[in-house]
N, C-alpha and C positions, 0 to 999 in steps of 0.2 A: 583117191577114191571119191566117186561122185554119188551122193545120196539125194533122192528127191522125196520131200515130205509134203503131205497135204496140210494146208492151214485149217485148223479146227477151233482155235481159241482166239479171243480178242488180243491176247499177248502176241500170238503168232501173226495175226493180221497187222499188228503194229510193226512187226519186223518186216513184213511184206511191203508195207507202205513206205517205210523209212530206208529200205535197202538202197534206193537211188541216191539218198543223201550221203551214203558211204561211197558209192560208185563214182559220183560226180563231185565229191567234196572239193571245194575251192576251184571248181571248173568255171572258167570265165564266162561261158555262154549258156550254161544250163540254168533254167529258171525253175526253182522248186515249187511244187504245188503246196497248198495249205494242207497240213497233215489231217486236221479235223475234217476237212471237206472230203479228202480221199477216203478216210475211214468210213464216213457216212455213205459215200457213193458205193463202196464195196460191200457194205453191210446190207444184204438183201432182205433183212428183216425191216430195214428202214427205207430202202430204195424200192419204190413201187414197180420198177422194171421187172421185178420177180414175178409179176402177173403173166408176163409173156416170155421170160428168159430165166435161165439158170446158169450158175457159174461155180467153178471150183478153183481154188487158188493153190499154187504149189511154190515151194522154195527149193532151190538147189543148194546143197552143201558140198564143198570140196575141202578135204583135209580139215573138217570141222568148222569152216567159215562159210557164211552165206556167199554164194557165187552167182546166183541168178533167181529170177522169179518169173511166173507166168500165170495168167488167168485163162482158164478154159471155159468158153462161153457157148451156150446154145440158145439162139433166139428162135423160139417156136413160131412166132408170128411170121418171121422171114421164111422159115421152112414150110409151114403149112399153108400160108396164104399167098406167098410170092413164089413158092416152089423152088427156092434155092436150098439145095441139100448140102449145107455147109456147116462146119463147126468153126466157130470164131476163136481167136485167141488175142489177148491184149495185155496191157500192163507188163510188157515184156522188157526185162532188163537183164544184162548178163555181162560177166567179165569176158575178156578176149580169149575164150576157150571154146572151140567149136564142139567139143565133146559135151560140155555143159549145155550148150544150146540144143544139141541133138537130144540129150536126156530130157530136157524140159518139153521139147516138142513131141516126144513120144507120148506124153500125157494127153496132148491134144489129139494125136492120132488114135489112141486107145478109145477116147470118148466118141470120136467121130465114127469109128468102125462099129462100136457097140450099138450105135443108133442107126447104122446102115446109111450114113451120110456119104457124100461123094467126094468132097474136098475140104481142105482146111484153108483158112485165110486170116491174115492178120498183119500187123497188130491193129485191132479195132476195139471199140468199146461195146457196150450192150446193144446200142442202136447207132443210127447214123447221126445222132445229135452229139456224139462224144468224139474224143480225140481218135485220130486214125493215122496210120502210115509210119514207115521207117524213114527217117531223114536220109536223103541221098545227095542233097546239095544244100549249102548254107550252114556249114559246120562252124563258121565264124560269125554267126548271127544269134542273137538272143531268141529263144523260142517265146511265143506268146502264151497267154494264160490258157488258150484252148488247143495248144499243140504240145507234142512230146519232143524232147531233144534226144539225139542218139549219137553215139560214137560211129565213125565210118565203118568199123568192122562188123556192125550189125548186119548191114546189107550183104557184106561179103560172106558172112556165115550162111545166110539164106540161099544165096546163089550157089555156094559150094554144096549145099545139101539138096539141091535139085529143085528149089522153089523158082517160080517165075513171077514177074510183076503182074499184078491184077489191075489195080486202080492207082492212078497217079494224080497228085495234086500239085499245083504251082502256087507260089505266093509272090506278090509284087510290092515293091517300095515306090511310093509316089510322092514327089515333092509338090507342096501346095504353093501356088503362085500368090503374090501379094494382092492381086486383083482378080475378080471373076472374069473368065474369058467372055468376050462380047458375044461370041457364038452361043455359049451356054445360056447366058442371060436372055438373049433374044428368043432362042428356041424354047426356053422354059415358059416365057410369057405366052408364046403362040400355042403351046400345048395346053396350058391352063385354060386359055380362052376357047380353044377348039372343042375341048371335051368337058368343059364346065367343072374343072378340078380345082381344089383348094387345099391348103395346108391345115392340119390340125395342130394347134399349139397346146403344149402342156406346161402348166405352172408347177406341178408337183407330181410325185410318183403315184399318188392316189388317182389322179386323172388318167394315168396310163392304163390302169388295170382293166377297164371295160373293153379295151382294144386288144388285149394280149391274145385272147382266143382267136380273134380274127387274123392276127399276125401269123399264128401257127397254121391256120387254115390256108393262108396265102403261101406259106412255106411248102405245105403239101402239094399245092397246085403248081408252084414254081418248079419244084425239083422231082416230080413224080416220074419223069422219063429217064432220069439218070441211073446208072448201073448200081449205085450204092443205096438207092432209095428204099427206106422202110417207113411206112406210114407212122406219123407221130400220133400217139394215143393221148386221150384227154388226161389220163392220170400222169403222163409224162409232162404235159403242159403245166399242170398244177405243181409238179415237182420242180421244174425248171424255173417257174415263177419264184418259188421260195429260194432256190439255190443261187440264182444270179441277180435277183431284183436289187439286192443291196449294192451291187456294183454299178447299176444303171443310173445315170443322171438324165432327167427329162429333157435337158437341152440337147442331148446327143441322139434323140430319137426323132426321125422324120416320118410323119404319117400323112398320106394323101387320100382324100375322099372325093367321090363324085358328087354330082348335084343332088343325089338322093341320100347323101350321108353315108354311103357304103365305103368301107376301106378298100382301096384298090391297089395300094402300094405302101411299103414302109422300108426303112433302113434303120439299123442300129450300129452306131459306132461308140467307142469308149476311149477315154484316155488310155494310153498304154500302161499296163500294170507290171510289165516285165521287170523293170528296175526296182520297183517297190517290193515285188515278191522276192527278189533276190535278197533285199535287205531284211525282209521279214523272216526268211529262211524257214518257211513252213509253219510259222506260228503267228497268230494275231496278237498274242501277249508276250512280253509287255509292250513292245513298240510296233509290232507288225501292223496293227490297225492304223497307227499314225502315219506310217509310210504310205499305206493305201489311200488314206484320206488326202495326203499331200499330193499324190499322183492325180487324184480327181480334181484338185483345185488348181494345180500349176503343172503344166506338162507341155512339151513341144512336140510330142509324138502321140498319134492316135492309132487305134486298131479298128479296121472295118470288119464287123462281125457278121451281120446278117442283112440280106436284102430279099424282099419278096415282092413280086409284081403279078397281079392277076393276069392270066394268059390272054384275056380279052384286050389288055392294054400293053402287052409286050410288043416291042418294036415300034411303038408310037411316040417315043421321045419322053416318056415319063421320067427316065433317069436324069434328064436335064433339070427337072424340078428338084430332084433329090440332090444333085450336085450343087445347084445354086444355094440350096439351104445349108448343105454341109460346109461349103466354102465360106459362106457368111459366118457360120459358127467358128470354123477353124481360124479365120482371120481375127475374129473378136477374141478368141481364147489364146492366140499366140502359137497355134499349132502349125508347124512347117512341114511335117512329114507324116504320112499315113502308110500303114501296112495293111494289105488285104488279108482276109482270112484264106485258108486253103481252098482253092477252086479246082474242081476236077479238070484235068488237062484237056479233056474232050469238050468241056463246057465253054466253047468259043463265044457264046452269046454273052456270058458274064465278063469274059476277058475283054470283049469289045467295049465294055463300059468305060474302061480306063484309057482307051487309045489316045484321047486328046490331051492326056496328062503325062505323056512320055513315061509310062511305067517301066520299071527295071525288075526283071525276075531275079530274086535273090535267094529263093529256097525252093526245094522240091522234095516231095516225100511219096512213098508208094506202099501199098499193101502187097504182100507176097502170098502166093497160092501154090498148093501142091495137091495133086489127086491122091485119094486114099486107096 
């Protein structure tokens, strides 16, 4: 017997957050999130995304045991301003039982039909700044801090239930050479000289803060033509500053300004926290913080998180400046491998950035859609 219950208390929310710790217990490739961070993200009394979105959380029980979870999400900004009449779902995890999957998805369909929406899509977060997509390739790879891991049967369930793929993302592994490619170095110098561009250096996190709003403004400009785009709101910017700032080291941020001091491009990379988060197993105490600190200090792997380039400068070689800066950093820090963040499969412009570094696609993930 399958029973679906709505999460209404903090205790139930804790069960919702920790269910994957049961489902993936001792799994070699699953990287657990920080439980406290997940609790705060899902608490809409604390997460300012509630200004434009609403969510309900459900747990599935089978024979008295938790068998699955799902978040049913409505992003009113997406519906009212972008005209996308969809109900979202996310934080989806389930045992290998298609009947449990179907029972959880019925809650999504109920919400969508009640609001006269046209289709359901997921898994996604509250906005396009969060995790998205069912893993369909790369089951023998650690997920990163900003992605979900899934068993292969997740996608099989959706396909059997009549869902089709909506958006797909690919991820690449890049080996970092011992020396900067002469082509990159030469092109970087030419672009700086031609357009009067220079690097902004940061000595500490405090110096980064005045540029954060401009970085998010560039993100909006860079990605506003992609199918998953939802404008980033100022309250979200403030929230993400607080949420992720502790993970960022100033050495790993590259910012480029024009001769008027305007920010025209930036990139954010971080040491990979995947192994550290596995050791932390969802908790900063007693030793989780130490593992994360060690990952920041000594690491041979980095993760490429964000890149933003003003449309005025796209296609003009600005990425050569970014790559020169990053490789100088990687070589100095002993980093030999970089993982890209998920990039929409259709976003060929971003994928072209890595072409000179012999990238290897090692993961793919997709959202799934069904008409209501």
